[in-house]
A tleap script that builds the chain and sets N, CA, C and O, in Angstrom:
source leaprc.protein.ff14SB
mol = sequence {
  NMET HIE ILE LYS LEU SER GLY PHE LEU LEU
  ILE VAL LEU PHE LEU SER VAL THR SER CYS
  SER LYS LYS HIE GLN PRO GLN THR GLU ILE
  ILE VAL THR ASP MET PRO GLU ASN THR LYS
  THR VAL ALA LYS LYS LYS THR VAL ARG LYS
  VAL ILE HIE THR PRO VAL PRO LYS VAL ILE
  THR VAL ASP ASP ARG ALA ALA GLN LYS SER
  VAL ASP GLY ARG LEU TYR TYR ASP LEU GLU
  GLY ASN ARG TYR TRP LYS ASN PHE THR ASP
  GLY ARG TYR TYR LYS PHE ARG GLN GLY LEU
  PHE ASP ASP PRO ALA PHE LYS PRO CHIE
}
set mol.1.N position { 143.481 105.626 200.637 }
set mol.1.CA position { 142.832 104.654 200.294 }
set mol.1.C position { 141.431 104.668 200.359 }
set mol.1.O position { 140.589 104.063 199.695 }
set mol.2.N position { 141.359 105.276 201.058 }
set mol.2.CA position { 139.721 105.572 201.661 }
set mol.2.C position { 139.038 106.583 200.337 }
set mol.2.O position { 137.840 106.423 200.103 }
set mol.3.N position { 139.792 107.566 199.534 }
set mol.3.CA position { 139.480 107.883 198.466 }
set mol.3.C position { 139.160 107.256 197.317 }
set mol.3.O position { 138.220 107.478 196.554 }
set mol.4.N position { 140.101 106.378 197.253 }
set mol.4.CA position { 139.861 105.547 196.036 }
set mol.4.C position { 138.701 104.533 196.274 }
set mol.4.O position { 138.016 104.057 195.369 }
set mol.5.N position { 138.594 104.320 197.305 }
set mol.5.CA position { 137.423 103.136 197.589 }
set mol.5.C position { 135.882 103.802 197.360 }
set mol.5.O position { 134.935 103.277 196.773 }
set mol.6.N position { 135.939 105.161 198.030 }
set mol.6.CA position { 134.568 106.028 197.481 }
set mol.6.C position { 134.557 106.382 196.491 }
set mol.6.O position { 133.448 106.702 196.066 }
set mol.7.N position { 135.703 106.526 195.593 }
set mol.7.CA position { 135.565 106.935 194.181 }
set mol.7.C position { 134.907 105.596 193.354 }
set mol.7.O position { 133.936 105.601 192.597 }
set mol.8.N position { 135.610 104.659 193.684 }
set mol.8.CA position { 135.149 103.508 193.203 }
set mol.8.C position { 133.580 103.114 193.307 }
set mol.8.O position { 132.981 102.577 192.374 }
set mol.9.N position { 133.070 103.393 194.368 }
set mol.9.CA position { 131.843 103.276 194.881 }
set mol.9.C position { 130.943 104.235 194.267 }
set mol.9.O position { 129.839 103.780 193.967 }
set mol.10.N position { 131.141 105.345 194.035 }
set mol.10.CA position { 130.858 106.511 193.799 }
set mol.10.C position { 130.451 106.241 191.999 }
set mol.10.O position { 129.353 106.534 191.525 }
set mol.11.N position { 131.530 105.669 191.246 }
set mol.11.CA position { 131.394 105.371 189.959 }
set mol.11.C position { 130.305 103.956 189.726 }
set mol.11.O position { 129.437 103.889 188.856 }
set mol.12.N position { 130.541 103.174 190.478 }
set mol.12.CA position { 129.679 101.900 190.561 }
set mol.12.C position { 128.217 102.215 190.995 }
set mol.12.O position { 127.241 101.500 190.766 }
set mol.13.N position { 128.225 103.197 191.543 }
set mol.13.CA position { 126.474 103.545 191.874 }
set mol.13.C position { 126.244 104.353 190.628 }
set mol.13.O position { 125.386 103.772 189.963 }
set mol.14.N position { 126.615 105.350 190.089 }
set mol.14.CA position { 126.663 105.997 189.105 }
set mol.14.C position { 126.204 105.277 188.002 }
set mol.14.O position { 125.115 105.530 187.487 }
set mol.15.N position { 126.909 104.449 187.622 }
set mol.15.CA position { 126.606 103.376 186.411 }
set mol.15.C position { 125.360 102.449 186.621 }
set mol.15.O position { 124.692 101.985 185.697 }
set mol.16.N position { 125.143 102.245 187.909 }
set mol.16.CA position { 124.078 101.397 188.187 }
set mol.16.C position { 122.705 102.072 187.792 }
set mol.16.O position { 121.780 101.576 187.150 }
set mol.17.N position { 122.815 103.372 188.361 }
set mol.17.CA position { 121.514 104.300 187.823 }
set mol.17.C position { 121.419 104.466 186.715 }
set mol.17.O position { 120.249 104.616 186.365 }
set mol.18.N position { 122.347 104.531 185.714 }
set mol.18.CA position { 122.163 105.288 184.570 }
set mol.18.C position { 121.796 104.017 183.655 }
set mol.18.O position { 120.960 104.120 182.757 }
set mol.19.N position { 122.455 102.833 183.927 }
set mol.19.CA position { 122.068 101.680 183.010 }
set mol.19.C position { 120.776 101.167 183.393 }
set mol.19.O position { 120.295 100.297 182.668 }
set mol.20.N position { 120.082 101.580 184.478 }
set mol.20.CA position { 119.098 100.926 184.705 }
set mol.20.C position { 117.995 101.946 184.156 }
set mol.20.O position { 117.005 101.420 183.646 }
set mol.21.N position { 118.035 103.055 184.191 }
set mol.21.CA position { 117.232 104.044 183.404 }
set mol.21.C position { 117.102 103.921 181.722 }
set mol.21.O position { 116.201 104.559 181.177 }
set mol.22.N position { 117.873 103.223 181.036 }
set mol.22.CA position { 117.870 102.936 179.798 }
set mol.22.C position { 117.176 101.994 179.545 }
set mol.22.O position { 116.975 101.750 178.356 }
set mol.23.N position { 116.670 101.281 180.409 }
set mol.23.CA position { 115.856 99.989 179.760 }
set mol.23.C position { 114.711 100.188 179.178 }
set mol.23.O position { 113.907 101.082 179.443 }
set mol.24.N position { 114.605 99.230 178.254 }
set mol.24.CA position { 113.214 99.507 177.340 }
set mol.24.C position { 112.171 98.687 178.056 }
set mol.24.O position { 112.598 97.589 178.415 }
set mol.25.N position { 111.150 98.892 178.299 }
set mol.25.CA position { 109.981 98.425 178.718 }
set mol.25.C position { 109.053 98.215 177.571 }
set mol.25.O position { 108.558 99.211 177.044 }
set mol.26.N position { 108.752 96.966 177.109 }
set mol.26.CA position { 107.657 96.842 175.849 }
set mol.26.C position { 106.407 97.055 176.158 }
set mol.26.O position { 105.894 96.850 177.258 }
set mol.27.N position { 105.876 97.483 175.168 }
set mol.27.CA position { 104.280 97.979 175.700 }
set mol.27.C position { 103.354 96.710 175.659 }
set mol.27.O position { 103.327 95.935 174.703 }
set mol.28.N position { 102.834 96.622 176.442 }
set mol.28.CA position { 101.762 95.416 176.980 }
set mol.28.C position { 100.118 95.443 176.044 }
set mol.28.O position { 99.476 94.502 175.577 }
set mol.29.N position { 99.844 96.879 176.042 }
set mol.29.CA position { 98.899 97.208 175.327 }
set mol.29.C position { 98.707 97.201 173.809 }
set mol.29.O position { 99.685 97.597 173.174 }
set mol.30.N position { 97.736 96.863 173.176 }
set mol.30.CA position { 97.575 96.954 171.786 }
set mol.30.C position { 96.529 98.302 171.724 }
set mol.30.O position { 95.452 98.565 172.259 }
set mol.31.N position { 97.346 98.940 170.872 }
set mol.31.CA position { 96.803 100.566 170.489 }
set mol.31.C position { 96.050 100.258 168.925 }
set mol.31.O position { 96.700 99.822 167.976 }
set mol.32.N position { 95.058 100.467 168.878 }
set mol.32.CA position { 94.535 100.374 167.419 }
set mol.32.C position { 93.784 101.933 167.063 }
set mol.32.O position { 92.839 102.493 167.618 }
set mol.33.N position { 94.609 102.336 165.942 }
set mol.33.CA position { 93.968 103.626 165.756 }
set mol.33.C position { 93.078 103.408 164.529 }
set mol.33.O position { 93.293 102.527 163.697 }
set mol.34.N position { 92.156 104.196 164.485 }
set mol.34.CA position { 90.806 104.189 163.132 }
set mol.34.C position { 91.411 105.046 162.478 }
set mol.34.O position { 92.034 106.019 162.903 }
set mol.35.N position { 91.168 104.561 160.944 }
set mol.35.CA position { 91.631 105.440 159.778 }
set mol.35.C position { 90.634 106.157 159.644 }
set mol.35.O position { 89.570 105.652 160.003 }
set mol.36.N position { 90.610 107.391 159.161 }
set mol.36.CA position { 89.598 108.427 158.725 }
set mol.36.C position { 88.477 107.777 157.622 }
set mol.36.O position { 88.683 106.871 156.814 }
set mol.37.N position { 87.406 108.430 157.822 }
set mol.37.CA position { 86.289 107.679 156.947 }
set mol.37.C position { 86.194 108.522 155.458 }
set mol.37.O position { 85.457 108.259 154.508 }
set mol.38.N position { 86.989 109.398 155.562 }
set mol.38.CA position { 86.969 110.387 154.324 }
set mol.38.C position { 87.744 110.045 153.397 }
set mol.38.O position { 87.741 110.605 152.301 }
set mol.39.N position { 88.635 108.926 153.758 }
set mol.39.CA position { 90.022 108.440 152.425 }
set mol.39.C position { 89.448 107.686 151.887 }
set mol.39.O position { 88.764 106.853 152.482 }
set mol.40.N position { 89.554 107.749 150.532 }
set mol.40.CA position { 89.308 106.559 149.504 }
set mol.40.C position { 90.252 105.445 149.567 }
set mol.40.O position { 91.419 105.606 149.924 }
set mol.41.N position { 89.651 104.060 149.147 }
set mol.41.CA position { 90.573 103.239 148.882 }
set mol.41.C position { 90.654 103.010 147.662 }
set mol.41.O position { 89.703 102.880 146.891 }
set mol.42.N position { 91.797 102.947 147.408 }
set mol.42.CA position { 92.543 102.827 145.842 }
set mol.42.C position { 93.070 101.260 146.029 }
set mol.42.O position { 93.740 100.611 146.833 }
set mol.43.N position { 92.275 101.040 144.655 }
set mol.43.CA position { 92.505 99.557 144.086 }
set mol.43.C position { 94.050 99.490 143.542 }
set mol.43.O position { 94.446 100.324 142.728 }
set mol.44.N position { 94.887 98.462 144.030 }
set mol.44.CA position { 96.216 98.207 143.646 }
set mol.44.C position { 96.009 97.596 142.439 }
set mol.44.O position { 95.087 96.783 142.364 }
set mol.45.N position { 96.927 97.911 141.133 }
set mol.45.CA position { 97.016 96.893 140.187 }
set mol.45.C position { 98.102 95.876 140.327 }
set mol.45.O position { 99.254 96.106 140.698 }
set mol.46.N position { 97.607 94.757 139.993 }
set mol.46.CA position { 98.751 93.876 140.020 }
set mol.46.C position { 99.639 94.137 138.881 }
set mol.46.O position { 99.013 94.430 137.862 }
set mol.47.N position { 100.820 94.118 138.765 }
set mol.47.CA position { 101.624 94.172 137.646 }
set mol.47.C position { 102.212 92.959 137.152 }
set mol.47.O position { 103.009 92.265 137.783 }
set mol.48.N position { 101.635 92.656 135.595 }
set mol.48.CA position { 102.060 91.498 134.799 }
set mol.48.C position { 103.076 91.730 133.762 }
set mol.48.O position { 103.203 92.601 132.901 }
set mol.49.N position { 104.011 90.322 134.216 }
set mol.49.CA position { 105.236 90.785 133.822 }
set mol.49.C position { 105.153 89.578 132.403 }
set mol.49.O position { 104.723 88.429 132.501 }
set mol.50.N position { 105.587 90.108 131.377 }
set mol.50.CA position { 105.591 89.372 130.093 }
set mol.50.C position { 106.778 88.228 130.177 }
set mol.50.O position { 107.886 88.459 130.661 }
set mol.51.N position { 106.384 86.997 129.645 }
set mol.51.CA position { 106.944 86.058 129.784 }
set mol.51.C position { 107.832 86.024 128.331 }
set mol.51.O position { 107.361 86.064 127.194 }
set mol.52.N position { 108.848 85.963 128.611 }
set mol.52.CA position { 109.384 85.965 127.162 }
set mol.52.C position { 109.997 84.351 126.697 }
set mol.52.O position { 110.806 83.732 127.387 }
set mol.53.N position { 109.460 83.883 125.483 }
set mol.53.CA position { 109.185 82.749 124.962 }
set mol.53.C position { 110.432 82.751 123.887 }
set mol.53.O position { 110.339 83.366 122.824 }
set mol.54.N position { 111.774 81.902 124.311 }
set mol.54.CA position { 112.969 82.201 123.045 }
set mol.54.C position { 112.644 80.928 122.210 }
set mol.54.O position { 112.596 79.808 122.719 }
set mol.55.N position { 112.444 81.159 121.006 }
set mol.55.CA position { 112.197 80.287 119.944 }
set mol.55.C position { 113.304 78.546 120.265 }
set mol.55.O position { 114.417 78.685 120.773 }
set mol.56.N position { 112.939 77.503 120.000 }
set mol.56.CA position { 113.445 76.384 119.736 }
set mol.56.C position { 113.759 75.956 118.718 }
set mol.56.O position { 112.845 75.485 118.042 }
set mol.57.N position { 115.015 75.923 118.207 }
set mol.57.CA position { 115.574 75.496 117.240 }
set mol.57.C position { 115.529 74.094 116.607 }
set mol.57.O position { 115.967 73.208 117.341 }
set mol.58.N position { 115.194 73.800 115.679 }
set mol.58.CA position { 115.102 72.332 115.415 }
set mol.58.C position { 116.520 71.598 114.903 }
set mol.58.O position { 116.709 70.382 114.865 }
set mol.59.N position { 117.381 72.551 114.555 }
set mol.59.CA position { 118.696 71.824 114.246 }
set mol.59.C position { 119.701 72.966 114.909 }
set mol.59.O position { 119.403 74.155 115.019 }
set mol.60.N position { 120.906 72.388 115.311 }
set mol.60.CA position { 121.864 73.252 116.079 }
set mol.60.C position { 123.125 72.500 115.692 }
set mol.60.O position { 123.215 71.302 115.422 }
set mol.61.N position { 124.280 73.608 115.718 }
set mol.61.CA position { 125.536 73.001 115.373 }
set mol.61.C position { 126.703 73.219 116.727 }
set mol.61.O position { 127.153 74.284 117.151 }
set mol.62.N position { 126.959 71.966 117.152 }
set mol.62.CA position { 127.653 72.002 118.141 }
set mol.62.C position { 128.986 71.425 118.202 }
set mol.62.O position { 129.065 70.330 117.645 }
set mol.63.N position { 130.123 71.896 118.763 }
set mol.63.CA position { 131.227 71.280 118.539 }
set mol.63.C position { 131.183 69.807 119.384 }
set mol.63.O position { 130.622 69.791 120.480 }
set mol.64.N position { 131.763 68.638 118.865 }
set mol.64.CA position { 131.598 67.189 119.410 }
set mol.64.C position { 131.978 67.110 120.972 }
set mol.64.O position { 131.422 66.348 121.763 }
set mol.65.N position { 132.920 67.935 121.270 }
set mol.65.CA position { 133.622 68.006 122.494 }
set mol.65.C position { 132.616 68.406 123.525 }
set mol.65.O position { 132.823 67.847 124.602 }
set mol.66.N position { 131.563 69.230 123.509 }
set mol.66.CA position { 130.629 69.566 124.082 }
set mol.66.C position { 129.636 68.571 124.322 }
set mol.66.O position { 129.034 68.512 125.394 }
set mol.67.N position { 129.473 67.932 123.549 }
set mol.67.CA position { 128.317 66.786 123.417 }
set mol.67.C position { 128.561 65.774 124.328 }
set mol.67.O position { 129.693 65.636 124.791 }
set mol.68.N position { 127.374 64.831 124.742 }
set mol.68.CA position { 127.844 63.854 125.445 }
set mol.68.C position { 127.685 62.295 124.861 }
set mol.68.O position { 127.209 62.313 123.726 }
set mol.69.N position { 127.907 61.234 125.256 }
set mol.69.CA position { 127.895 60.092 124.325 }
set mol.69.C position { 126.834 59.114 124.874 }
set mol.69.O position { 126.827 59.008 126.101 }
set mol.70.N position { 126.203 58.598 124.388 }
set mol.70.CA position { 124.849 57.747 125.116 }
set mol.70.C position { 125.825 56.316 125.014 }
set mol.70.O position { 126.965 56.240 124.556 }
set mol.71.N position { 124.921 55.140 125.637 }
set mol.71.CA position { 125.639 54.128 125.669 }
set mol.71.C position { 125.762 53.322 124.610 }
set mol.71.O position { 126.537 52.366 124.613 }
set mol.72.N position { 124.858 53.699 123.408 }
set mol.72.CA position { 125.129 53.066 122.277 }
set mol.72.C position { 126.149 53.597 121.397 }
set mol.72.O position { 126.460 53.044 120.342 }
set mol.73.N position { 126.749 54.831 121.893 }
set mol.73.CA position { 127.790 55.471 120.974 }
set mol.73.C position { 127.131 56.528 120.359 }
set mol.73.O position { 127.902 57.167 119.643 }
set mol.74.N position { 125.934 56.972 120.372 }
set mol.74.CA position { 125.428 58.398 119.666 }
set mol.74.C position { 125.967 59.228 120.516 }
set mol.74.O position { 126.396 58.931 121.631 }
set mol.75.N position { 125.953 60.685 119.824 }
set mol.75.CA position { 126.172 61.783 120.393 }
set mol.75.C position { 124.769 62.621 120.439 }
set mol.75.O position { 123.952 62.811 119.538 }
set mol.76.N position { 124.769 63.113 121.972 }
set mol.76.CA position { 123.495 63.901 122.109 }
set mol.76.C position { 123.950 65.283 122.845 }
set mol.76.O position { 124.858 65.226 123.675 }
set mol.77.N position { 123.307 66.546 122.535 }
set mol.77.CA position { 123.426 67.565 123.315 }
set mol.77.C position { 122.216 68.075 124.097 }
set mol.77.O position { 121.135 68.177 123.516 }
set mol.78.N position { 122.330 68.367 125.254 }
set mol.78.CA position { 120.992 69.067 126.167 }
set mol.78.C position { 121.085 70.609 125.966 }
set mol.78.O position { 122.043 71.284 126.341 }
set mol.79.N position { 119.892 71.126 125.280 }
set mol.79.CA position { 119.834 72.610 125.286 }
set mol.79.C position { 118.489 73.176 125.866 }
set mol.79.O position { 117.508 72.688 125.306 }
set mol.80.N position { 118.234 73.993 126.752 }
set mol.80.CA position { 117.130 74.277 127.305 }
set mol.80.C position { 116.076 73.291 127.681 }
set mol.80.O position { 114.907 73.611 127.468 }
set mol.81.N position { 116.314 72.259 128.156 }
set mol.81.CA position { 115.517 71.219 128.217 }
set mol.81.C position { 115.132 70.180 126.911 }
set mol.81.O position { 114.301 69.277 127.003 }
set mol.82.N position { 115.699 70.411 126.016 }
set mol.82.CA position { 115.628 69.533 124.662 }
set mol.82.C position { 116.709 68.942 124.551 }
set mol.82.O position { 117.783 69.305 125.029 }
set mol.83.N position { 116.480 67.919 123.863 }
set mol.83.CA position { 117.720 66.993 123.528 }
set mol.83.C position { 117.604 66.925 122.026 }
set mol.83.O position { 116.618 66.706 121.323 }
set mol.84.N position { 118.970 67.189 121.685 }
set mol.84.CA position { 119.549 67.053 120.332 }
set mol.84.C position { 120.320 66.029 120.007 }
set mol.84.O position { 121.263 65.754 120.750 }
set mol.85.N position { 120.101 65.355 118.976 }
set mol.85.CA position { 120.991 63.968 118.374 }
set mol.85.C position { 121.853 64.518 117.087 }
set mol.85.O position { 121.556 65.270 116.159 }
set mol.86.N position { 122.798 63.961 117.365 }
set mol.86.CA position { 124.028 64.248 116.410 }
set mol.86.C position { 123.710 63.471 114.950 }
set mol.86.O position { 123.948 62.265 114.889 }
set mol.87.N position { 123.227 64.101 113.894 }
set mol.87.CA position { 123.497 63.447 112.394 }
set mol.87.C position { 124.935 63.243 112.104 }
set mol.87.O position { 125.810 64.107 112.154 }
set mol.88.N position { 125.080 61.903 111.773 }
set mol.88.CA position { 126.606 61.687 111.327 }
set mol.88.C position { 127.075 61.819 109.893 }
set mol.88.O position { 128.237 61.662 109.518 }
set mol.89.N position { 125.844 62.181 108.998 }
set mol.89.CA position { 126.241 62.411 107.663 }
set mol.89.C position { 126.340 63.802 107.290 }
set mol.89.O position { 126.817 64.209 106.231 }
set mol.90.N position { 125.844 64.532 108.253 }
set mol.90.CA position { 126.099 66.153 108.114 }
set mol.90.C position { 126.457 66.849 109.121 }
set mol.90.O position { 126.607 68.055 108.921 }
set mol.91.N position { 126.661 66.395 110.278 }
set mol.91.CA position { 127.363 66.744 111.459 }
set mol.91.C position { 126.451 67.774 112.289 }
set mol.91.O position { 126.994 68.627 112.991 }
set mol.92.N position { 125.311 67.696 112.211 }
set mol.92.CA position { 124.404 68.923 112.993 }
set mol.92.C position { 123.728 67.948 113.840 }
set mol.92.O position { 123.623 66.722 113.841 }
set mol.93.N position { 123.231 69.078 114.685 }
set mol.93.CA position { 122.364 68.062 116.013 }
set mol.93.C position { 120.908 68.519 115.617 }
set mol.93.O position { 120.513 69.627 115.254 }
set mol.94.N position { 120.179 67.250 115.809 }
set mol.94.CA position { 118.607 67.594 115.508 }
set mol.94.C position { 117.663 67.306 116.632 }
set mol.94.O position { 117.780 66.237 117.230 }
set mol.95.N position { 116.939 67.978 116.897 }
set mol.95.CA position { 115.861 67.890 118.240 }
set mol.95.C position { 115.313 66.794 118.135 }
set mol.95.O position { 115.030 66.589 116.955 }
set mol.96.N position { 114.954 65.799 118.940 }
set mol.96.CA position { 114.438 64.524 118.909 }
set mol.96.C position { 112.814 64.546 118.586 }
set mol.96.O position { 111.872 65.255 118.942 }
set mol.97.N position { 112.968 63.495 117.796 }
set mol.97.CA position { 111.533 63.263 117.152 }
set mol.97.C position { 111.400 61.852 117.012 }
set mol.97.O position { 112.387 61.119 117.070 }
set mol.98.N position { 109.964 61.319 116.789 }
set mol.98.CA position { 109.406 59.951 116.703 }
set mol.98.C position { 110.377 59.386 115.485 }
set mol.98.O position { 110.572 60.171 114.557 }
set mol.99.N position { 110.902 58.286 115.432 }
set mol.99.CA position { 111.275 57.648 114.279 }
set mol.99.C position { 113.109 58.074 114.119 }
set mol.99.O position { 113.925 57.642 113.304 }
set mol.100.N position { 113.264 58.929 115.086 }
set mol.100.CA position { 114.905 59.372 114.691 }
set mol.100.C position { 115.888 58.339 115.067 }
set mol.100.O position { 117.087 58.457 114.814 }
set mol.101.N position { 115.365 57.311 115.681 }
set mol.101.CA position { 116.605 56.129 116.157 }
set mol.101.C position { 116.565 55.281 114.865 }
set mol.101.O position { 117.579 54.620 114.642 }
set mol.102.N position { 115.533 55.198 113.969 }
set mol.102.CA position { 115.331 54.088 113.214 }
set mol.102.C position { 116.338 54.698 111.780 }
set mol.102.O position { 116.635 53.909 110.883 }
set mol.103.N position { 116.847 56.380 111.726 }
set mol.103.CA position { 117.337 56.562 110.476 }
set mol.103.C position { 118.774 56.348 110.699 }
set mol.103.O position { 119.385 56.781 111.676 }
set mol.104.N position { 119.298 55.635 109.709 }
set mol.104.CA position { 120.688 55.485 109.650 }
set mol.104.C position { 121.887 56.311 109.678 }
set mol.104.O position { 123.062 55.970 109.814 }
set mol.105.N position { 121.350 57.506 109.517 }
set mol.105.CA position { 122.096 59.000 109.769 }
set mol.105.C position { 122.406 59.125 110.934 }
set mol.105.O position { 123.464 59.729 111.109 }
set mol.106.N position { 121.656 58.632 112.201 }
set mol.106.CA position { 121.823 59.120 113.446 }
set mol.106.C position { 122.787 57.944 114.101 }
set mol.106.O position { 123.056 58.010 115.300 }
set mol.107.N position { 123.350 56.764 113.205 }
set mol.107.CA position { 123.932 55.534 113.975 }
set mol.107.C position { 125.259 55.883 113.689 }
set mol.107.O position { 125.525 56.333 112.574 }
set mol.108.N position { 126.350 55.701 114.757 }
set mol.108.CA position { 127.627 56.197 114.511 }
set mol.108.C position { 128.370 55.071 113.329 }
set mol.108.O position { 128.055 53.890 113.189 }
set mol.109.N position { 129.233 55.686 112.699 }
set mol.109.CA position { 129.644 55.036 111.559 }
set mol.109.C position { 130.783 54.078 112.012 }
set mol.109.O position { 131.348 53.358 111.189 }
savepdb mol mol.pdb
quit
């Protein structure tokens, strides 16, 4: 019993000594290193990314099941921030323009 107790105390003492030595002490001082004067400063070039503009078509063909219906029964389809309205005479969708709603071809029959 005496040997087990002394072995246990020896292990606890060994672990406490080794665990205390592994603690990390943060550095409290700030060390500033000077850059050598003979190095040349190089200006960094800023990379310019080319913006790709996709052409916006004036007329598109869309399946009517993908289109949405407005309150007055007209069909429209939104594509890349542009709204296209259905022409009921030829079945195509035209980009919105002034006077579009006065045209009888855009009213449902």
